mmCIF file of the N, C-alpha and C atoms, coordinates in Angstrom:
data_MODEL
# 
_entry.id   MODEL 
# 
loop_
_atom_site.group_PDB 
_atom_site.id 
_atom_site.type_symbol 
_atom_site.label_atom_id 
_atom_site.label_alt_id 
_atom_site.label_comp_id 
_atom_site.label_asym_id 
_atom_site.label_entity_id 
_atom_site.label_seq_id 
_atom_site.pdbx_PDB_ins_code 
_atom_site.Cartn_x 
_atom_site.Cartn_y 
_atom_site.Cartn_z 
_atom_site.occupancy 
_atom_site.B_iso_or_equiv 
_atom_site.pdbx_formal_charge 
_atom_site.auth_seq_id 
_atom_site.auth_comp_id 
_atom_site.auth_asym_id 
_atom_site.auth_atom_id 
_atom_site.pdbx_PDB_model_num 
ATOM 1   N N  . MET A 1 1  ? 116.687 115.324 104.368 1.00 0.00 ? 1  MET A N  1 
ATOM 2   C CA . MET A 1 1  ? 115.797 113.805 104.106 1.00 0.00 ? 1  MET A CA 1 
ATOM 3   C C  . MET A 1 1  ? 116.390 112.955 103.328 1.00 0.00 ? 1  MET A C  1 
ATOM 4   N N  . PRO A 1 2  ? 116.739 111.776 103.502 1.00 0.00 ? 2  PRO A N  1 
ATOM 5   C CA . PRO A 1 2  ? 117.478 110.489 102.480 1.00 0.00 ? 2  PRO A CA 1 
ATOM 6   C C  . PRO A 1 2  ? 116.146 109.836 101.560 1.00 0.00 ? 2  PRO A C  1 
ATOM 7   N N  . PHE A 1 3  ? 116.504 109.681 100.592 1.00 0.00 ? 3  PHE A N  1 
ATOM 8   C CA . PHE A 1 3  ? 115.361 109.127 99.563  1.00 0.00 ? 3  PHE A CA 1 
ATOM 9   C C  . PHE A 1 3  ? 115.994 107.925 98.803  1.00 0.00 ? 3  PHE A C  1 
ATOM 10  N N  . VAL A 1 4  ? 115.807 106.680 99.168  1.00 0.00 ? 4  VAL A N  1 
ATOM 11  C CA . VAL A 1 4  ? 116.324 105.879 98.505  1.00 0.00 ? 4  VAL A CA 1 
ATOM 12  C C  . VAL A 1 4  ? 115.249 105.048 97.424  1.00 0.00 ? 4  VAL A C  1 
ATOM 13  N N  . ASN A 1 5  ? 115.407 104.778 96.402  1.00 0.00 ? 5  ASN A N  1 
ATOM 14  C CA . ASN A 1 5  ? 114.101 104.057 95.422  1.00 0.00 ? 5  ASN A CA 1 
ATOM 15  C C  . ASN A 1 5  ? 114.849 102.770 95.174  1.00 0.00 ? 5  ASN A C  1 
ATOM 16  N N  . ILE A 1 6  ? 114.534 101.572 95.413  1.00 0.00 ? 6  ILE A N  1 
ATOM 17  C CA . ILE A 1 6  ? 114.826 100.355 94.889  1.00 0.00 ? 6  ILE A CA 1 
ATOM 18  C C  . ILE A 1 6  ? 113.588 100.025 94.075  1.00 0.00 ? 6  ILE A C  1 
ATOM 19  N N  . LYS A 1 7  ? 114.083 99.422  92.746  1.00 0.00 ? 7  LYS A N  1 
ATOM 20  C CA . LYS A 1 7  ? 112.922 99.061  91.600  1.00 0.00 ? 7  LYS A CA 1 
ATOM 21  C C  . LYS A 1 7  ? 113.707 97.507  91.530  1.00 0.00 ? 7  LYS A C  1 
ATOM 22  N N  . ILE A 1 8  ? 112.583 96.719  91.744  1.00 0.00 ? 8  ILE A N  1 
ATOM 23  C CA . ILE A 1 8  ? 112.272 95.743  91.109  1.00 0.00 ? 8  ILE A CA 1 
ATOM 24  C C  . ILE A 1 8  ? 111.669 95.027  90.199  1.00 0.00 ? 8  ILE A C  1 
ATOM 25  N N  . THR A 1 9  ? 112.079 93.600  89.677  1.00 0.00 ? 9  THR A N  1 
ATOM 26  C CA . THR A 1 9  ? 110.943 93.281  88.673  1.00 0.00 ? 9  THR A CA 1 
ATOM 27  C C  . THR A 1 9  ? 109.876 92.670  89.586  1.00 0.00 ? 9  THR A C  1 
ATOM 28  N N  . ARG A 1 10 ? 108.711 92.646  89.361  1.00 0.00 ? 10 ARG A N  1 
ATOM 29  C CA . ARG A 1 10 ? 107.712 91.889  89.717  1.00 0.00 ? 10 ARG A CA 1 
ATOM 30  C C  . ARG A 1 10 ? 106.988 90.660  89.842  1.00 0.00 ? 10 ARG A C  1 
ATOM 31  N N  . GLU A 1 11 ? 108.002 89.779  90.648  1.00 0.00 ? 11 GLU A N  1 
ATOM 32  C CA . GLU A 1 11 ? 107.905 88.576  90.712  1.00 0.00 ? 11 GLU A CA 1 
ATOM 33  C C  . GLU A 1 11 ? 108.228 87.502  92.032  1.00 0.00 ? 11 GLU A C  1 
ATOM 34  N N  . GLY A 1 12 ? 107.290 88.439  92.727  1.00 0.00 ? 12 GLY A N  1 
ATOM 35  C CA . GLY A 1 12 ? 106.532 87.430  94.196  1.00 0.00 ? 12 GLY A CA 1 
ATOM 36  C C  . GLY A 1 12 ? 107.745 87.955  94.928  1.00 0.00 ? 12 GLY A C  1 
ATOM 37  N N  . ALA A 1 13 ? 108.718 88.930  94.934  1.00 0.00 ? 13 ALA A N  1 
ATOM 38  C CA . ALA A 1 13 ? 109.006 89.623  96.473  1.00 0.00 ? 13 ALA A CA 1 
ATOM 39  C C  . ALA A 1 13 ? 108.218 89.498  97.608  1.00 0.00 ? 13 ALA A C  1 
ATOM 40  N N  . THR A 1 14 ? 108.550 88.656  98.629  1.00 0.00 ? 14 THR A N  1 
ATOM 41  C CA . THR A 1 14 ? 107.310 88.767  99.607  1.00 0.00 ? 14 THR A CA 1 
ATOM 42  C C  . THR A 1 14 ? 107.464 90.216  100.531 1.00 0.00 ? 14 THR A C  1 
ATOM 43  N N  . ALA A 1 15 ? 106.384 89.707  101.480 1.00 0.00 ? 15 ALA A N  1 
ATOM 44  C CA . ALA A 1 15 ? 106.634 91.082  102.225 1.00 0.00 ? 15 ALA A CA 1 
ATOM 45  C C  . ALA A 1 15 ? 107.653 91.209  103.103 1.00 0.00 ? 15 ALA A C  1 
ATOM 46  N N  . GLU A 1 16 ? 108.101 90.153  103.664 1.00 0.00 ? 16 GLU A N  1 
ATOM 47  C CA . GLU A 1 16 ? 109.495 89.950  104.655 1.00 0.00 ? 16 GLU A CA 1 
ATOM 48  C C  . GLU A 1 16 ? 110.654 90.060  103.626 1.00 0.00 ? 16 GLU A C  1 
ATOM 49  N N  . GLN A 1 17 ? 110.795 89.917  102.492 1.00 0.00 ? 17 GLN A N  1 
ATOM 50  C CA . GLN A 1 17 ? 111.983 90.192  101.850 1.00 0.00 ? 17 GLN A CA 1 
ATOM 51  C C  . GLN A 1 17 ? 111.896 91.711  101.583 1.00 0.00 ? 17 GLN A C  1 
ATOM 52  N N  . LYS A 1 18 ? 110.577 92.444  101.346 1.00 0.00 ? 18 LYS A N  1 
ATOM 53  C CA . LYS A 1 18 ? 110.824 93.921  101.265 1.00 0.00 ? 18 LYS A CA 1 
ATOM 54  C C  . LYS A 1 18 ? 110.727 94.927  102.496 1.00 0.00 ? 18 LYS A C  1 
ATOM 55  N N  . ARG A 1 19 ? 110.462 94.137  103.491 1.00 0.00 ? 19 ARG A N  1 
ATOM 56  C CA . ARG A 1 19 ? 111.050 94.774  104.669 1.00 0.00 ? 19 ARG A CA 1 
ATOM 57  C C  . ARG A 1 19 ? 112.228 94.786  104.960 1.00 0.00 ? 19 ARG A C  1 
ATOM 58  N N  . GLN A 1 20 ? 112.854 93.553  104.541 1.00 0.00 ? 20 GLN A N  1 
ATOM 59  C CA . GLN A 1 20 ? 114.359 93.262  104.794 1.00 0.00 ? 20 GLN A CA 1 
ATOM 60  C C  . GLN A 1 20 ? 115.422 94.591  103.789 1.00 0.00 ? 20 GLN A C  1 
ATOM 61  N N  . LEU A 1 21 ? 114.512 94.431  102.456 1.00 0.00 ? 21 LEU A N  1 
ATOM 62  C CA . LEU A 1 21 ? 115.314 95.765  101.663 1.00 0.00 ? 21 LEU A CA 1 
ATOM 63  C C  . LEU A 1 21 ? 115.216 97.141  102.461 1.00 0.00 ? 21 LEU A C  1 
ATOM 64  N N  . ILE A 1 22 ? 113.865 97.344  102.852 1.00 0.00 ? 22 ILE A N  1 
ATOM 65  C CA . ILE A 1 22 ? 114.005 99.052  103.661 1.00 0.00 ? 22 ILE A CA 1 
ATOM 66  C C  . ILE A 1 22 ? 114.882 98.654  104.752 1.00 0.00 ? 22 ILE A C  1 
ATOM 67  N N  . LYS A 1 23 ? 114.774 98.037  105.543 1.00 0.00 ? 23 LYS A N  1 
ATOM 68  C CA . LYS A 1 23 ? 115.440 97.921  106.947 1.00 0.00 ? 23 LYS A CA 1 
ATOM 69  C C  . LYS A 1 23 ? 117.045 98.212  106.227 1.00 0.00 ? 23 LYS A C  1 
ATOM 70  N N  . GLY A 1 24 ? 117.473 97.134  105.592 1.00 0.00 ? 24 GLY A N  1 
ATOM 71  C CA . GLY A 1 24 ? 118.831 97.392  105.122 1.00 0.00 ? 24 GLY A CA 1 
ATOM 72  C C  . GLY A 1 24 ? 119.291 98.416  104.402 1.00 0.00 ? 24 GLY A C  1 
ATOM 73  N N  . ALA A 1 25 ? 118.591 99.262  103.661 1.00 0.00 ? 25 ALA A N  1 
ATOM 74  C CA . ALA A 1 25 ? 118.897 100.358 102.726 1.00 0.00 ? 25 ALA A CA 1 
ATOM 75  C C  . ALA A 1 25 ? 118.831 101.431 104.000 1.00 0.00 ? 25 ALA A C  1 
ATOM 76  N N  . THR A 1 26 ? 117.757 101.339 105.121 1.00 0.00 ? 26 THR A N  1 
ATOM 77  C CA . THR A 1 26 ? 117.926 102.299 105.563 1.00 0.00 ? 26 THR A CA 1 
ATOM 78  C C  . THR A 1 26 ? 119.186 101.979 106.856 1.00 0.00 ? 26 THR A C  1 
ATOM 79  N N  . ASP A 1 27 ? 119.311 100.800 107.235 1.00 0.00 ? 27 ASP A N  1 
ATOM 80  C CA . ASP A 1 27 ? 121.079 100.861 107.996 1.00 0.00 ? 27 ASP A CA 1 
ATOM 81  C C  . ASP A 1 27 ? 122.184 101.066 107.033 1.00 0.00 ? 27 ASP A C  1 
ATOM 82  N N  . LEU A 1 28 ? 121.992 101.274 106.064 1.00 0.00 ? 28 LEU A N  1 
ATOM 83  C CA . LEU A 1 28 ? 122.987 101.275 104.910 1.00 0.00 ? 28 LEU A CA 1 
ATOM 84  C C  . LEU A 1 28 ? 122.889 102.779 105.132 1.00 0.00 ? 28 LEU A C  1 
ATOM 85  N N  . MET A 1 29 ? 122.351 103.490 104.957 1.00 0.00 ? 29 MET A N  1 
ATOM 86  C CA . MET A 1 29 ? 122.170 105.478 105.211 1.00 0.00 ? 29 MET A CA 1 
ATOM 87  C C  . MET A 1 29 ? 122.969 105.723 106.248 1.00 0.00 ? 29 MET A C  1 
ATOM 88  N N  . VAL A 1 30 ? 122.282 105.253 107.490 1.00 0.00 ? 30 VAL A N  1 
ATOM 89  C CA . VAL A 1 30 ? 122.534 105.415 108.506 1.00 0.00 ? 30 VAL A CA 1 
ATOM 90  C C  . VAL A 1 30 ? 124.173 105.134 108.800 1.00 0.00 ? 30 VAL A C  1 
ATOM 91  N N  . ASN A 1 31 ? 124.722 103.808 108.491 1.00 0.00 ? 31 ASN A N  1 
ATOM 92  C CA . ASN A 1 31 ? 126.085 103.589 109.012 1.00 0.00 ? 31 ASN A CA 1 
ATOM 93  C C  . ASN A 1 31 ? 127.140 104.475 108.027 1.00 0.00 ? 31 ASN A C  1 
ATOM 94  N N  . VAL A 1 32 ? 126.557 104.566 106.863 1.00 0.00 ? 32 VAL A N  1 
ATOM 95  C CA . VAL A 1 32 ? 127.519 105.298 105.506 1.00 0.00 ? 32 VAL A CA 1 
ATOM 96  C C  . VAL A 1 32 ? 127.732 106.084 105.557 1.00 0.00 ? 32 VAL A C  1 
ATOM 97  N N  . LEU A 1 33 ? 126.775 107.021 105.814 1.00 0.00 ? 33 LEU A N  1 
ATOM 98  C CA . LEU A 1 33 ? 126.094 108.731 105.680 1.00 0.00 ? 33 LEU A CA 1 
ATOM 99  C C  . LEU A 1 33 ? 125.476 109.248 106.768 1.00 0.00 ? 33 LEU A C  1 
ATOM 100 N N  . GLY A 1 34 ? 125.734 108.545 107.948 1.00 0.00 ? 34 GLY A N  1 
ATOM 101 C CA . GLY A 1 34 ? 125.674 109.252 109.128 1.00 0.00 ? 34 GLY A CA 1 
ATOM 102 C C  . GLY A 1 34 ? 123.603 109.296 109.129 1.00 0.00 ? 34 GLY A C  1 
ATOM 103 N N  . LYS A 1 35 ? 122.850 109.013 108.589 1.00 0.00 ? 35 LYS A N  1 
ATOM 104 C CA . LYS A 1 35 ? 121.772 109.768 108.431 1.00 0.00 ? 35 LYS A CA 1 
ATOM 105 C C  . LYS A 1 35 ? 120.873 109.363 109.070 1.00 0.00 ? 35 LYS A C  1 
ATOM 106 N N  . ASN A 1 36 ? 119.804 110.081 109.405 1.00 0.00 ? 36 ASN A N  1 
ATOM 107 C CA . ASN A 1 36 ? 119.166 110.168 110.604 1.00 0.00 ? 36 ASN A CA 1 
ATOM 108 C C  . ASN A 1 36 ? 117.338 108.781 110.474 1.00 0.00 ? 36 ASN A C  1 
ATOM 109 N N  . PRO A 1 37 ? 117.424 107.251 110.914 1.00 0.00 ? 37 PRO A N  1 
ATOM 110 C CA . PRO A 1 37 ? 116.779 106.792 110.035 1.00 0.00 ? 37 PRO A CA 1 
ATOM 111 C C  . PRO A 1 37 ? 114.800 106.907 110.173 1.00 0.00 ? 37 PRO A C  1 
ATOM 112 N N  . ALA A 1 38 ? 114.942 107.977 111.356 1.00 0.00 ? 38 ALA A N  1 
ATOM 113 C CA . ALA A 1 38 ? 113.731 108.392 111.192 1.00 0.00 ? 38 ALA A CA 1 
ATOM 114 C C  . ALA A 1 38 ? 113.187 109.188 110.055 1.00 0.00 ? 38 ALA A C  1 
ATOM 115 N N  . THR A 1 39 ? 113.969 109.694 109.427 1.00 0.00 ? 39 THR A N  1 
ATOM 116 C CA . THR A 1 39 ? 113.552 110.601 108.669 1.00 0.00 ? 39 THR A CA 1 
ATOM 117 C C  . THR A 1 39 ? 113.963 110.039 106.874 1.00 0.00 ? 39 THR A C  1 
ATOM 118 N N  . THR A 1 40 ? 114.529 108.515 106.954 1.00 0.00 ? 40 THR A N  1 
ATOM 119 C CA . THR A 1 40 ? 115.153 107.847 105.935 1.00 0.00 ? 40 THR A CA 1 
ATOM 120 C C  . THR A 1 40 ? 113.863 107.552 105.095 1.00 0.00 ? 40 THR A C  1 
ATOM 121 N N  . ILE A 1 41 ? 113.633 107.792 103.948 1.00 0.00 ? 41 ILE A N  1 
ATOM 122 C CA . ILE A 1 41 ? 112.448 106.986 103.253 1.00 0.00 ? 41 ILE A CA 1 
ATOM 123 C C  . ILE A 1 41 ? 112.821 106.073 102.041 1.00 0.00 ? 41 ILE A C  1 
ATOM 124 N N  . VAL A 1 42 ? 112.305 105.299 102.178 1.00 0.00 ? 42 VAL A N  1 
ATOM 125 C CA . VAL A 1 42 ? 112.965 104.224 101.364 1.00 0.00 ? 42 VAL A CA 1 
ATOM 126 C C  . VAL A 1 42 ? 111.508 103.638 100.576 1.00 0.00 ? 42 VAL A C  1 
ATOM 127 N N  . LEU A 1 43 ? 111.636 104.006 99.231  1.00 0.00 ? 43 LEU A N  1 
ATOM 128 C CA . LEU A 1 43 ? 110.496 103.289 98.407  1.00 0.00 ? 43 LEU A CA 1 
ATOM 129 C C  . LEU A 1 43 ? 110.756 102.250 97.516  1.00 0.00 ? 43 LEU A C  1 
ATOM 130 N N  . ILE A 1 44 ? 110.341 101.218 97.437  1.00 0.00 ? 44 ILE A N  1 
ATOM 131 C CA . ILE A 1 44 ? 110.125 100.208 96.470  1.00 0.00 ? 44 ILE A CA 1 
ATOM 132 C C  . ILE A 1 44 ? 109.188 99.673  95.188  1.00 0.00 ? 44 ILE A C  1 
ATOM 133 N N  . GLU A 1 45 ? 109.704 99.802  93.910  1.00 0.00 ? 45 GLU A N  1 
ATOM 134 C CA . GLU A 1 45 ? 108.901 100.122 92.961  1.00 0.00 ? 45 GLU A CA 1 
ATOM 135 C C  . GLU A 1 45 ? 109.065 98.230  92.339  1.00 0.00 ? 45 GLU A C  1 
ATOM 136 N N  . GLU A 1 46 ? 108.076 97.741  92.187  1.00 0.00 ? 46 GLU A N  1 
ATOM 137 C CA . GLU A 1 46 ? 108.125 96.930  91.345  1.00 0.00 ? 46 GLU A CA 1 
ATOM 138 C C  . GLU A 1 46 ? 107.601 97.017  90.136  1.00 0.00 ? 46 GLU A C  1 
ATOM 139 N N  . ILE A 1 47 ? 108.262 96.467  88.664  1.00 0.00 ? 47 ILE A N  1 
ATOM 140 C CA . ILE A 1 47 ? 107.885 96.619  87.528  1.00 0.00 ? 47 ILE A CA 1 
ATOM 141 C C  . ILE A 1 47 ? 107.528 95.808  86.685  1.00 0.00 ? 47 ILE A C  1 
ATOM 142 N N  . ASP A 1 48 ? 106.676 95.680  86.171  1.00 0.00 ? 48 ASP A N  1 
ATOM 143 C CA . ASP A 1 48 ? 106.429 94.105  85.447  1.00 0.00 ? 48 ASP A CA 1 
ATOM 144 C C  . ASP A 1 48 ? 107.475 94.089  84.314  1.00 0.00 ? 48 ASP A C  1 
ATOM 145 N N  . THR A 1 49 ? 107.950 92.673  84.035  1.00 0.00 ? 49 THR A N  1 
ATOM 146 C CA . THR A 1 49 ? 108.795 92.330  83.315  1.00 0.00 ? 49 THR A CA 1 
ATOM 147 C C  . THR A 1 49 ? 108.704 92.801  81.792  1.00 0.00 ? 49 THR A C  1 
ATOM 148 N N  . ASP A 1 50 ? 107.697 92.986  81.626  1.00 0.00 ? 50 ASP A N  1 
ATOM 149 C CA . ASP A 1 50 ? 107.023 93.238  80.178  1.00 0.00 ? 50 ASP A CA 1 
ATOM 150 C C  . ASP A 1 50 ? 107.618 95.183  80.190  1.00 0.00 ? 50 ASP A C  1 
ATOM 151 N N  . ASN A 1 51 ? 107.625 95.763  81.463  1.00 0.00 ? 51 ASN A N  1 
ATOM 152 C CA . ASN A 1 51 ? 107.876 97.255  80.936  1.00 0.00 ? 51 ASN A CA 1 
ATOM 153 C C  . ASN A 1 51 ? 109.343 97.499  81.544  1.00 0.00 ? 51 ASN A C  1 
ATOM 154 N N  . TRP A 1 52 ? 110.595 96.062  81.504  1.00 0.00 ? 52 TRP A N  1 
ATOM 155 C CA . TRP A 1 52 ? 111.731 96.455  81.925  1.00 0.00 ? 52 TRP A CA 1 
ATOM 156 C C  . TRP A 1 52 ? 112.805 96.058  80.949  1.00 0.00 ? 52 TRP A C  1 
ATOM 157 N N  . GLY A 1 53 ? 113.622 96.733  79.941  1.00 0.00 ? 53 GLY A N  1 
ATOM 158 C CA . GLY A 1 53 ? 114.195 96.432  78.945  1.00 0.00 ? 53 GLY A CA 1 
ATOM 159 C C  . GLY A 1 53 ? 115.676 96.335  78.990  1.00 0.00 ? 53 GLY A C  1 
ATOM 160 N N  . LEU A 1 54 ? 116.205 95.206  77.872  1.00 0.00 ? 54 LEU A N  1 
ATOM 161 C CA . LEU A 1 54 ? 117.293 95.586  78.426  1.00 0.00 ? 54 LEU A CA 1 
ATOM 162 C C  . LEU A 1 54 ? 118.124 95.221  77.184  1.00 0.00 ? 54 LEU A C  1 
ATOM 163 N N  . GLY A 1 55 ? 119.174 95.442  76.421  1.00 0.00 ? 55 GLY A N  1 
ATOM 164 C CA . GLY A 1 55 ? 119.669 95.311  75.447  1.00 0.00 ? 55 GLY A CA 1 
ATOM 165 C C  . GLY A 1 55 ? 118.616 95.307  74.216  1.00 0.00 ? 55 GLY A C  1 
ATOM 166 N N  . GLY A 1 56 ? 117.675 96.118  74.594  1.00 0.00 ? 56 GLY A N  1 
ATOM 167 C CA . GLY A 1 56 ? 116.591 96.112  73.112  1.00 0.00 ? 56 GLY A CA 1 
ATOM 168 C C  . GLY A 1 56 ? 115.539 95.182  72.969  1.00 0.00 ? 56 GLY A C  1 
ATOM 169 N N  . GLU A 1 57 ? 115.288 94.265  74.157  1.00 0.00 ? 57 GLU A N  1 
ATOM 170 C CA . GLU A 1 57 ? 114.253 93.729  74.691  1.00 0.00 ? 57 GLU A CA 1 
ATOM 171 C C  . GLU A 1 57 ? 113.744 93.348  75.960  1.00 0.00 ? 57 GLU A C  1 
ATOM 172 N N  . SER A 1 58 ? 112.701 93.238  76.020  1.00 0.00 ? 58 SER A N  1 
ATOM 173 C CA . SER A 1 58 ? 112.015 93.159  77.145  1.00 0.00 ? 58 SER A CA 1 
ATOM 174 C C  . SER A 1 58 ? 112.600 91.954  78.354  1.00 0.00 ? 58 SER A C  1 
ATOM 175 N N  . ILE A 1 59 ? 112.267 92.247  79.721  1.00 0.00 ? 59 ILE A N  1 
ATOM 176 C CA . ILE A 1 59 ? 113.056 91.297  80.366  1.00 0.00 ? 59 ILE A CA 1 
ATOM 177 C C  . ILE A 1 59 ? 112.110 89.588  79.974  1.00 0.00 ? 59 ILE A C  1 
ATOM 178 N N  . THR A 1 60 ? 111.268 90.060  80.069  1.00 0.00 ? 60 THR A N  1 
ATOM 179 C CA . THR A 1 60 ? 110.191 88.833  79.883  1.00 0.00 ? 60 THR A CA 1 
ATOM 180 C C  . THR A 1 60 ? 110.604 88.391  78.507  1.00 0.00 ? 60 THR A C  1 
ATOM 181 N N  . GLU A 1 61 ? 110.946 88.789  77.041  1.00 0.00 ? 61 GLU A N  1 
ATOM 182 C CA . GLU A 1 61 ? 111.609 87.925  76.306  1.00 0.00 ? 61 GLU A CA 1 
ATOM 183 C C  . GLU A 1 61 ? 113.117 87.246  76.377  1.00 0.00 ? 61 GLU A C  1 
ATOM 184 N N  . ARG A 1 62 ? 113.934 88.060  77.120  1.00 0.00 ? 62 ARG A N  1 
ATOM 185 C CA . ARG A 1 62 ? 114.899 87.746  77.665  1.00 0.00 ? 62 ARG A CA 1 
ATOM 186 C C  . ARG A 1 62 ? 114.846 86.284  78.426  1.00 0.00 ? 62 ARG A C  1 
ATOM 187 N N  . ARG A 1 63 ? 113.975 86.485  79.462  1.00 0.00 ? 63 ARG A N  1 
ATOM 188 C CA . ARG A 1 63 ? 114.079 85.048  80.626  1.00 0.00 ? 63 ARG A CA 1 
ATOM 189 C C  . ARG A 1 63 ? 113.424 83.797  79.683  1.00 0.00 ? 63 ARG A C  1 
ATOM 190 N N  . LYS A 1 64 ? 112.462 83.873  78.556  1.00 0.00 ? 64 LYS A N  1 
ATOM 191 C CA . LYS A 1 64 ? 111.983 82.990  78.233  1.00 0.00 ? 64 LYS A CA 1 
ATOM 192 C C  . LYS A 1 64 ? 113.110 82.555  77.616  1.00 0.00 ? 64 LYS A C  1 
ATOM 193 N N  . ARG A 1 65 ? 114.253 83.187  76.824  1.00 0.00 ? 65 ARG A N  1 
ATOM 194 C CA . ARG A 1 65 ? 115.330 82.934  75.943  1.00 0.00 ? 65 ARG A CA 1 
ATOM 195 C C  . ARG A 1 65 ? 116.136 82.106  76.977  1.00 0.00 ? 65 ARG A C  1 
ATOM 196 N N  . GLY A 1 66 ? 116.126 82.510  78.190  1.00 0.00 ? 66 GLY A N  1 
ATOM 197 C CA . GLY A 1 66 ? 116.868 81.879  79.139  1.00 0.00 ? 66 GLY A CA 1 
ATOM 198 C C  . GLY A 1 66 ? 118.333 82.664  79.370  1.00 0.00 ? 66 GLY A C  1 
ATOM 199 N N  . SER A 1 67 ? 118.072 84.081  78.992  1.00 0.00 ? 67 SER A N  1 
ATOM 200 C CA . SER A 1 67 ? 119.244 85.213  79.322  1.00 0.00 ? 67 SER A CA 1 
ATOM 201 C C  . SER A 1 67 ? 119.148 86.213  80.732  1.00 0.00 ? 67 SER A C  1 
# 
């Protein structure tokens, strides 16, 4: 049973965009690895930008600076 975990920042991804991510990730597993779509799990985790860091600072701070 394949399990795909997609992590994105919580910045307003719509239900339709998430639907497309789930469909696309499932299709990729089917097309590349021959997995059964009925048993392919896709989990989308939305993470606050204060809880996601890069280069020693939060994404919130980096975005404020324009990086």
